[in-house]
Every structure is written in C-alpha cells, then in structure tokens.
N, C-alpha and C positions, 0 to 999 in steps of 0.2 A: 425519304419519299413518303407520299401519302397515296392511298388507294381508295377508290370508290367502294362503297359497300355493295353487297350482293343485290340490294334493292335499287342500285343505279343512282343513288343520290350524288349529284355533282357537287364537288368541293368548290365553294365560292370565295373563300378568303382564308389566309393562314398568317400566323405571326408567331415568332419565337421569343421566349423570355431567356436571355443569356445567363441570368443570375441563377436560374434553377434548371436550365436545360429542359424546359417544357415547351412543347409546340401546341398551339391552339388552332383549331380550324372550325369553320362554319360551313354548313351545306345548304342545299336548296330546300331541304325539309325543315329548316329551323333548328337543327341540332348543333349544339356546340360541344366539341370534343377536345379532350386533353390527351396528348401522347408524350412519352419520353422522346427526347431529341438527342441523337438522330433516330428516325424510324427506319428500321432495317429490314422489315418484312411486311408483306401484305396482310398478314394475320395479326398485326401489332395490336396489343391490348390497349384499351382506351377507356376513359371516363366520359360519359355522355350526359349532357345537361339540356333541359328543354325549357322553353318559355316563349320564344319567338313563334309567331303564327305563320311564317312563310320563310322565304330565303333570307339568310343572313348575309348582308352586303359587305360588312367589314368587321374584323376582330383586331384589336390592338391592345398590347400590354402597356401599362403606364411605365414611366421612367422609374426604375427600381423594381418593377414587377409586382408591386403589392396589389394592383387592381388590373382587371381585364375588362375592356369595354367592347360591347357588340352592338351593331345597329341592324335593325330589321328593315329590309328593303321595302316591303309592302306595308308593314304595320306601323312604320314611322316611329318606332320606339327605340330608345337608347337604354341598354341595360348596363348597370355598373355591378360587376362581380368582384367580391373580395377573394384574392388569390393567396392561399397560405400553403406552406410546406408542412407535411407531416400531419395533416388533419384526418387522413384515412385511418380507420381502426380495423385490424384484422379480426375475422371471425376466429374465436379460440379453437373451435373444433376442426374447421377445414382450412383455416388460414386464407380465406378468400376475401379480398377487399370488396367493399360495397360499390355498387353502381359501375362495375367493370364489365365491359363487353368487348367482343372481338368476333370476327367472322367464324372462328373455330370454337367459340364458346367462352364462358366466363371462367378464366383461369387466374391463378394467384401470383402475387408479388414476384420476388426474385427467386427463380428456380434454375437448377442446373439442367443440362440436356437430359441427363438420366431421369430426373424427376418428371420433366415434361413428357418424356416418352412413356412413362407409366400412366400419366394422366390422360394423354391424348397423343398416340403415336403419329397421327396424321399431321399434327402441328409440328412435330419434330421434322418430318419430311418437308413441310413447307418452309421451315426456317432454314434448313440445309440448302434447299433449292434457291431460296432468296439470297443467302450468303454467297453461294456459288455464282449466282447471276451478277452480283456486284463486282466480284473480283475477276470474273471471266472477261469482262468487257475490254480489259487492257491487253488481252492476248488473243481474243477470238477474232477470227477472220471476218471482216464485215460482210463478206459475200456468203457466209454460212446461212443455212436455211432459217435459223432463228433470227438472225440479223436481217434477212430479207423480209421476214414477216413483221418484225419490229425494228426498223432501221435506227431508231433512236438509241438502241442498246449499245451500239458501237461507239457512242459518244459519252457513255457513262464511265466515270472514273472515281474511285474511292478517294476521300479526302487525304491529304498528306498526313503521315504519321498516325493514321487511323488504326485503332486496335479494337477488335470486337470484344465485348464483355458480356457475360451471361446476364448481368442485371439489366441490360438493354431490353431483354425479352419481357420483363415485367411491366405492369402498368405504372404510370407516374404516381408518386405518393403525395402529389399536390392535389388540392381540392378547390372547388369554386363554390361560393355562397352568394346567391343573388341578394344584394343589399338595397338596391334602388333602381327604379324605373322612371326615366324622364319621358313623359308622354301620357296621353289620355285619348282614347278613341272617340272623337266627337264629330269628325267630318262627315260620317255617314251613320251615326247613332244619335238617338235622342232619349232624354229622360233616363239616363243610365248613370247618374251621379247622386248618391244618397247618403244621409246620415244613418248610423246604426243607433240602437237604444243606448249604447255606451258612449256615444258622441264621436266615435271614429267615422272616417269618411270612406265609403265603399264605391269603387268604380271599376271599369273594365279597360284593358289595353292588351294588345297582342293576344296570346292564348292564356291570359291570366285574369283572375279576379284580384284586385288590389285593395288592401285595407290600410289606410293611413291614420296613424295615431298622432294627432297634432301636438299633444302635450309632451310626448316623448320624441317627436320628430323622427319617426321610423315607419317603415312600410313592412307589411307582411303579405304573403301571396298564397292564393289558391292556385297551386302549380302542379302540373304533371297529369291532370285529368283531361282537360280540353286539348284537342289535337289541332285546332285551327282557330281563326280569329273569333273572339267573343264579341258578339254584336248586340246582345240584349241582356238586360239585368232587371231584377225585381227584388224588393225587400219584403220579407215576411211581416205581417202586422205587428208581431212582437219586437221587431227590429233586431233580432238576434240571428236570424237565418237569411240567406241570400240565395237567389236562383240566377244562374247565368246560362245563356244559350249561344251556340256557335254556328258558323257556316260549315259546309262540307257535304259530301255526297250522302253520308249517314250522320247528320248532326246530332249532338247530344245536349241535354239539359242537365245541369248539375246543381243540386240543392246542397248548400254547405253552411257550416257554422262560421259566423264572422269572427268569433273570438279565437277559435282554434284552426280555422281554415280546413277542417276535416269534412269529408263528404258525408251527407246524410242520405242522398239518393242520386242515382244516375239514371236518367230517362232517355231512351233512344230506341230507334226502330220504326217510328211512325213518320217523322218528317223527312223530307229530302231537300237538298240544296242549302238549307239554313233555317234558323229559328229567329224570326224578325221581332216578335213580341212575346213577352211572358208577363203574367200578372197572377198574384195570389188573390183569393177572395177574402172577405172580411174576417172569416174564421181562421184563415191560414191553412185549412185542410185541403182546399182545392187549388189547382194551378192550371191556368189556361195558356195555350201557346198557339202562335200563328206561324205557318211555314212560308218559305220563299218560293214554293212551287207555283205553277201557273194557275192553280185553282185556289190559292191562299187557304190551305187546309187549316182547320181549327180543331184542336184537341183539348179536352178537359180531363185532367189527371187527379186521381187520389195519389198524391206524390209519395206519401208515406208507405203505401203499398206498391208503388211503382206500377200502377194500373190505370189504363185509360177507361174513364167512365163513359165518355161519349165523344164522337168525332163527326165532322162534316166538312163540306167545302163552302167557303164564304162567297167568293166572287172571282171572276176572271180579272177584274180590276184589282190593283194592289191595295191591300189593307194597310192603312196608315196609322190606325189607332185601335186599341182594344182594351177592355177592362171589365171587371165585375161591377155591377150596380145592384146591390142586394143579392137576390138569387138569380138574376139575369146576367147575360153577357152582352155587352155593347161592342159592336164593331163599326168602324167608319172608314171611308175613303173617298174617292172621286165620285161625287154625285150620289152617295148612299150613306145612310145611317141605319143599322139594323139592330134589333133587340132579339136575343136568343133565349128561349126558355128550355131548361134542362128538366126532362121528365122521363122516367123509366128507361134511362140509357139513350134517349134520343134528344136531339137539339132541333127545335122548330123556331123559325124566324118570323118577325113582324117588322115591316118598315116603320120608321118614325112617322108620327103624325105631326105635320107642320102647321104652325100658325098661319092664318089666312094671308098675312102680309109677307110671308117668306116663301120663296121658291126652293123647295127642298132639293130638287134635282140639280140646282146650281151650287149647292153647298158642298165644298171640298173639305171634308173633315181631316184635320191634321193630327190632333191629339185630343184625348178625353180622359177625365178622371172623375171618380165619384165624390159627391159632397155629403151624401147620406145614403140610407138604404134604398131610396127611390130616386134621388135627384143626382144628375150628372152635369158636369160642365164640359162643353166641347168648344174647340177653337177651329176656325176656318183659315184657308189660305189667304183670304183678303184681310185678315186681322180681326174678324168679327168673333165675338164670344156669344154662345147661346146656352140656355139652360133647358134640360129635359126633366120633366116630372113624370115618372113612369116612361111611357113611350111618346109622350106629348111634348112638343116644343113649346116653351113659354114665351110670352111677348117680350119684345125688346126692352120694355120698361123695367124688366127684372134685373137689368145690368145698369146700375146707377153710377155714372161718373160725372154728374153735374152738367152733362151735355157738352163737356169740354174735351175729355180724353177718349180716344179710341186707338187701339193698336193700328198703325198704318201699314204694317208689314205682316208677313206670315208669322203666326204664333207657333213656334216650334216646341214650346215646353209649357207644361202645366204641372203644378204640384198642389195637392189639397191636404188639409189637416182635418181630422175628425173634430166636429164641433163639441166643445165643452164650455162650462161657465167661465173658465179662465182664459180661453183663447180669444184673441183679438183679430189675428190674421188667419183666415181659413183657406185662402187660395193665393197662389203666386203664379203669374204668367210672364213669359218672356218671348220676345219676337226677334225676327231676323235682323232688324235694325239696331238691336242692342237695348231696347226699352224693357224694363222690368216693372211690373205693377203688382201691388199687394192689395188683397181684397178681404173685406169682412163679409160673412155670410149670415143672413137672417133666414132661418128655416120657416117652413109653412106653419102657421099657428094651428094649435089643436082646436077642434070644433068649439069648445067652450070659450076659447080666446078670440074667436073671429069677430071682426068689426065690420064697419061699412067700407073700409079700405080694401084694396085688392089683396085677397088672402092667398098669396103665392110666395114661394121662396124668392130671395132677392140677394144679389151681390152688390156691395157698395165699395167704391174705390177708397182706399185708406192712404196709400203712398204710391209714388211713381218716381223712377229715376232712370237715367240714361247711362249706359256703360261708358260712353265717350266722355262723361264728366267725372269718371273715377280717376284716382291718382295711380294710373297704371297704363303702360304702353301696350295696348292689345294688338295682336296681329290680325284678329278678325273678331268683331264685336257681336256677331250673330250668336244669340243665346240658344244653346242646344239642350240645356238641362237646368232646372232650378229646384231648390229644396230649402226648407226652413226648419230650424231646430228650436223648439220651445219659444217661438216668437222672437228670438234674439238674433241668431246668426243666419244669414242668407247665403246659401251655397250656389254658385253659378258656374256652369261649364260652357265654354264658348267654342265656336267653329275653328278657332285658332289653337285648339287643344290646350287651352289655359283653364285652370281651376282656381277660382278666386272666392274669397269670403268677405262679405260686407256685414258690418254691425247694423242691425235694424235701428238702433238708437241714433246712428249717424245720419239717418235719412229723415228729414222733417216731414210732417204730415202733409197730405195733398193740399195744395193751395192753388187758387186761380185768381187772376186779376184782369178784369175787363175782357173776359173770354179767352185769356191765355194762361197757360200753365206756368207756374213758378218752379222751374226745374232746380233741384238741389245741385250744388256745385262742389267740386273738390272733395268728394266723399273719400274718406280713408278706406283703404282696402288692403287685403293680404293675399298675395299670390302663393298658393300652396303647391302648384305643380304647373309645368308647361312643357311643350315639345313641338316637334315639327308637325305640320298639319295638312300636308297635301302631297299626293303622288308618292314618290319613293325617297328613301334616305340612303345615300351612297357615301358621302364624305365623312371621314373620321381620321383624326390625327391627334397624337398626344404631345403636349408641350414638353420640350426637352429638359426643362429645368424646374418646373413647378407642377403642383398637383392639379393640373388643368388639362382639358382636352377640348377640341373643337369639332363641330359637326356641321354638315351642310346638306340640303335636300332640295326637293322639287318645289318647295314653297318659297324658293329664292331667298332664303335667309341663311346666314352663318350665325352659329350660336357657340359662345365660349362658356364652358361649364367648369365649376370648381368641384373637385372630388370631395373635399372635406365638408364644405357647406352644402353640397349636393344641390346646387342651384345654378341658374343661368345668370352670369354676371355681365355679359355683353351680347348685343345682337347687331347684325349689320345686314342690310338688304342688298341683294345682288341684282344684276341686270338680267341674269338667266339662271336656269337650274344648275345647282352645284352637283358635280359628279366625282370629284377627287380632291383631297387635301394633302399637303405635305409641309412639315415644319423643317426649317434649316436647323443645323446644330448650333449650339451656343458657341460664340466666339468666332464663328466663320465670318470672313470679311471684316474682322474687328468689330463685330456687332456686340452691343451690350444686351440687346434683346433679339430673339429669333424672328425671322420673317416667316410668313405663311403664304404658300403658293396655293391658288384656288383654280382648279380646272372645271370648266363649265360645259354644259350640254351642247353649245354651238361651237366648241373647239377653242375658245379663247382661254388663255391662262393669265391670271393677274397675280402680282406679288404685293402683299399688304403687311401692315404691322401685325405681329403674331398675337397680340393681346387686344386687337380691335380698338385701340385707343383713339384712332382718328379715321377719317374716310379717305385718306390719301391712297393713291395707287403708286407703288414704288417702281414697278416694272410691268410690262404688258407684252404678251406674245399672242398673236392672232393668226399665225400661219396655218395651224391645223383647221380642217374643215369638218371633222367629225368629233363626237363627244369624247372627252378625255376619260379614259378608264382608270388609269393609275399613274402616279407620279412619285418620285423620290429625289431628294437632294443627295449629291455626292458627299463624302465624308468631310471634305474641306469646304463645303458650302457653295 
C-alpha cells in the first residue's frame, strides 16, 4: 500500500518493477518516490527525487527495469531516469542512506525490530500496528467500530504465502539518476534559450535549468533548488553564469554556474506570484527582475551580495520586455516604453520620446535588447522594429531592409551581439510566423567621423529565412527564442517546444528580385530537443519488447521515443487530446508487433500500430462519453 504524506500530497501514479521489487510513485507536488515492494506500513522509508514543476501524471518502468519514465502533467516534460540497483552508499558512521525520508524521520537500511526500537520507538509502534492491521482484516468482524469508520479494511487480505521480512522495513537500495529531459518550456516563455561561453546550450523546463553539451550529447541539470516552474532565464555577460526565475507564491531567482550547475546566489522575498523577466547589466554585477504581481514590480539586485539596490512598480499593464541599456533600465509593454535611472537607491522614470511620425501610445512593445551603451532595439506586436538612442526613438530609415522586408507578424524574440571589428551579424529577430532575420549594426559615428549623411545608428538586413523552408517537421513554427554563436550557429526555440540549430553558412545573403524576396529553400537543420507543447501530458506507455516508449498530450500528438538515442523517432497527430496509452503484450493475437491503444479526452479509444508505422486505425471504441483516465490490456491481449 501507499500512504499520503502528512502534507496531504495526493498520489497521482504508481508502477512496480518486478525485477527489483521496487515501487515508484508520483504525487501532485512533483515528487517522485521509490519504495520497497510490497509497502507494509504508512511510515515506509522512501527515496525522493525532484525535477517536475507540478503534478506527475504517469510513472512507468521500462521493460527490464533499467529506466523509469515520468511525465509532468502541467510542465509537459518527459523525464528519463536511469534505474540502478545498489547505487546507494551508506554513511560509514551512522549507516544512514542518502536521500531517504519517511514520515517518522530519516532511518537506515535493513534494521531489526530491536534496532529500530532504539532509534525511534514510535516507528516500532507504527510498524506493529500496520502489521496487525493487515492480518486482522481476515478475522475482524466487519461491523466492528474500526471497520465502520474505514469499511474498506474488511476487504483487505494479505497475499497468498506472504511472509513478513525485517528487510522490508528499510528503504530500497535502488537509485534514480536523471539522464535526459524531453521538452523545453516555450509555449509561455520567450528569449530563454542561450549559448554559454563554452558552447553548451542552456534553457529551462519544468523546475530545472538544463545544460546540453552537443559534442558529448548529454544533459546536465540545475536541480533541487527551484520549487516550481522556471519561466525566465538570463545569461551573464561572461557566458559562464546563468540566472533563472520561477513562479510561485514566494518565487526565487537562482544564479548558478553553467559548468558545475552549483548555486552562486539565491534571491527571494521580494516578488510575488512569479518572476517574468530577469537581465544582467553589461558588467554582470547587477541583475534586474520583473514580477508577475498586479503592479509589475521591478527590482535591481547586487546579486553577489544578495541585496536589493532599488525597487519600484512599473505599471498596472503587463510588462512584456525589460533590459539594461548602459546605466539605464528599459521597460516596455502595451502602449508604453519607459527608461529608468538608478541613483542613490531610487529609480526614476522617463517616457520614451517618439519621432514625429510615430504614435508612441500605439506601440505595443514585445521585446527589447541593447545594441550598445546607449542604443536599444525594440520590437512591436505588429512586426515593426524601432531603435532608441538614449530615450529618443530614431526614424524608420534607421532600419534598412531595401524597402522589401518587414516582419509581418509579432516579433517574439530578439538577440543582440556586442559590436566588434570581427562581427558581421549583430542582431537576430524572429516572429510568430516563423521568419528569422539577421541584421548588421552600424553605430553612430564619432564627431570627427561625421559626414553630411544622417549621423545615426543603423540596422541593415543581411539574411532572412523562413522556418517552414527548413528540413524539419515543426509542430509550431512560432519563434520564441533566438541566439547566435560566433556568427556561425543560429539557435532557435519554437512554440512547439522544439530546439533547432541552423548553420549560418547554409543561408544565402539577402536577395530580392523585382520587389520580392528570394527565400532560401531546403536549409539543413539539426533538431537538438523536442517535446509536447500545449496543455497537459497524461499518456505514457512502454514498448513491451524494445527500448522505446510512447507519450501523448493535449497538443493532440503521439510521440514515440527511443531510450538509447534519446530522440523522437515517430509522431502522429490525433483528432483529440490524448489521455491514456496502453501497449498489448508481444505475441498476443499472434501479433509480431504490439498494438497501442489510445484513449482520448472525448471518450474515444482507438487501436493503432505500436510503432506508428502507418496511419491506420485497427479498431475503434466510442461508447464512453467522458475522458479515458486509464487503460490496460489483459495478459493474453
């Protein structure tokens, strides 16, 4: 049996590995726990692992028990855990296993009743009471008072030939190691996908910061500090540190080392509900944050000292963008762009001064990034790009695209590179329609270099391409994040929770012919990660004969994953949201390959090929009228 913890955390999914007699369970707080099986008392010792940012919808052991998979209901992430026997090491002095917890305290391995009584006499009473409860049900009168209070007790019977053993009281000696996460939080996050100085790729998902090493094809995790969904991310100017912000009643900001994933600072206590934006200044000593509260609170930290230098409220309207521009802070949202000056612990604001041809109150600022100490690039909901020099908006002529190109949809993402003599691409922009543009930046000339021409900073379009022309089947082409490394690799995150990389050399320079753009075609691309991208994820089932598993979610897709290559090998679109999955056993009905049953939100169940090799529906059941919560095949199929 399993018992809820004293904090009331509801158990949401369980699964048993018969090879090691280990039971895994997930709860509504995102905790994954391992128990010895069978569990014989409410105080059973367990190992607890964290990473999901909300309820765990499914846990399943792979065939053979070498891996455990867990799906997050709300974070849409799929965790692949390595499951090994005998990985726990005892503390030599106290013989206490690591990461062990129970309602009665952290107790050790395999103890006799006498040893347990010396450590915690209350645990011995609880064990005796639980053991009595199990055996009593076969002889107790159902009408007894205990049975009247808990009528289900009269139905409990111990398994046939069951013998209680002292070692059942200890925690399991199996351990879990998080090895891979499928997914990237992009559906409601922007500009949260970055390169580090070492070339690794840093992003957020669930309650994790993820570091992906492409050359070694492995992931590392900033794990165990954040307690809820990570929704904002910023890289330090040196590219070696990262800051991540989360949601929650008392959200925290964690500054951590990308190489070691160790914390450098934890900032909390000021914001409420969540931290929507975080940015370092050019020196890396200051960090700004914007809260999700009704006043969009702004704080500027000396993060190394964990100290707030200044704070204020920005607007009752939602802040959509924020960054440092030199020694000023720029914030933008619906109908406002403000510049904040920090002086003597106070923040004072000035509204942007707009060019005479622009109606500033109509500009809905979506994102902004600095191009220099005084110049910033901002993007609007209509696809327009504008430059600010100080607090002044520069004329439209400073955005040079030969009069042919303009983003026709909301620009969700901007990334800028500090100007050097070697850089050719200083800015990258991406919009909701999947168009990515690369820009060169010409700074304002020094006074001695001024000519009769317009002496203002200028952006010039260098390259442009459309994600729909890439050699990849995107679920959603909306660009949510862009980044470029050394002018060579372009990193793109999409609204479909896909992370792809495009070689800059594979995209030809911007060309136009008779007023039309010559769009690059069939651009080679590499998919680095993908996952479910909408609503909740409930479906999870392990292939009975191969190192594969299948998942389904509210994005109306089925995805077949391989454990060894850690990638999605097949996808299939459904007519409705997926709620449950079940594989048939091998050989049932004389099948060479297993079938997969798919239960959906509107009550329909379909049976399809277990490896998604075709779009055929082998059987269909549509009598249920409510969503399918769970399904299983019988042993004979």
